[in-house]
C-alpha positions as CSV (number, residue, x, y, z in Angstrom):
1,M,-0.2,0.2,0.1
2,Q,3.0,2.5,0.6
3,K,4.3,1.9,-3.0
4,I,0.6,2.8,-4.2
5,A,0.6,5.9,-1.9
6,L,4.3,7.1,-2.4
7,I,3.1,6.9,-6.6
8,A,-0.2,8.6,-5.8
9,A,1.6,11.4,-4.3
10,I,4.0,11.9,-6.7
11,V,1.4,12.0,-9.5
12,L,-1.3,13.9,-7.8
13,P,0.7,17.4,-8.2
14,F,1.6,16.9,-11.6
15,W,-2.4,17.7,-12.3
16,N,-1.5,21.2,-12.1
17,I,0.6,21.1,-15.3
18,P,-2.8,21.0,-17.6
19,L,-3.3,24.1,-15.8
20,I,0.1,25.6,-16.5
21,V,-0.1,24.8,-20.0
22,R,-3.8,26.0,-20.7
23,I,-2.8,29.5,-19.0
24,I,0.4,29.7,-21.3
25,K,-2.0,28.8,-24.4
26,R,-4.7,31.4,-23.7
27,K,-1.7,33.7,-22.8
28,S,-3.8,34.9,-19.9
29,S,-4.5,33.7,-16.0
30,D,-7.2,36.0,-15.9
31,D,-10.1,33.4,-14.3
32,I,-7.9,32.3,-11.9
33,S,-8.1,34.5,-8.6
34,I,-4.7,35.9,-7.5
35,F,-6.1,35.5,-3.9
36,W,-6.7,32.0,-4.2
37,V,-3.3,30.9,-6.0
38,L,-1.7,33.0,-3.1
39,G,-3.6,31.9,-0.6
40,V,-2.8,28.1,-1.6
41,W,0.6,28.3,-2.2
42,T,1.2,30.4,1.3
43,C,-0.2,27.2,3.0
44,F,1.8,24.8,0.9
45,L,4.8,26.9,2.2
46,L,3.7,27.0,5.8
47,M,3.4,22.9,5.9
48,A,6.2,22.7,3.8
49,P,9.2,22.6,6.7
50,E,7.2,20.1,8.4
51,G,6.5,17.8,5.4
52,F,9.9,18.2,4.8
53,R,11.1,16.7,7.9
54,S,8.8,14.3,8.2
55,P,9.6,10.6,8.6
56,D,6.3,9.7,6.2
57,P,8.1,9.2,2.8
58,V,5.0,9.2,1.0
59,W,4.0,12.9,2.8
60,R,7.4,14.0,2.5
61,T,7.9,12.8,-1.4
62,F,4.4,15.1,-1.9
63,N,5.3,17.9,0.0
64,I,8.7,18.0,-2.0
65,V,6.8,17.6,-5.3
66,N,3.5,19.3,-4.7
67,M,5.2,22.9,-3.7
68,V,7.8,22.4,-6.9
69,L,4.6,22.5,-9.3
70,F,2.4,24.6,-7.2
71,S,5.0,26.9,-7.5
72,A,5.2,27.0,-11.2
73,V,1.7,27.5,-11.3
74,A,2.2,30.5,-8.9
75,I,4.7,32.1,-11.1
76,T,2.6,31.4,-14.3
77,V,0.0,32.6,-13.0
78,L,1.7,35.9,-11.9
79,A,3.2,36.3,-15.0
80,Y,0.3,35.7,-17.4
81,K,-2.1,38.0,-14.9
82,G,-3.5,41.1,-16.6
83,K,-2.5,39.8,-20.2
84,G,-5.8,38.8,-21.4
85,K,-7.1,42.2,-21.1
86,K,-4.6,43.5,-24.3
87,K,-6.3,44.1,-27.3
């Protein structure tokens, strides 16, 4: 069961990639709330130190992969915020 959980911990954050791709293709992140992105990212950031120190390999792996990929989401949202309004 732990191997299945470890695979899930790695795969789950990869669902952020389609969101990043969609933003880049549309060249806009206007439909995504900046408060939501920064709120979720801040919560992940505050949970990360405990997750990184956890003896549980599933939780530790999830925190590392999720922090990297959701940081990419946050950076992409910030980079494309307001760009869809240009004519």
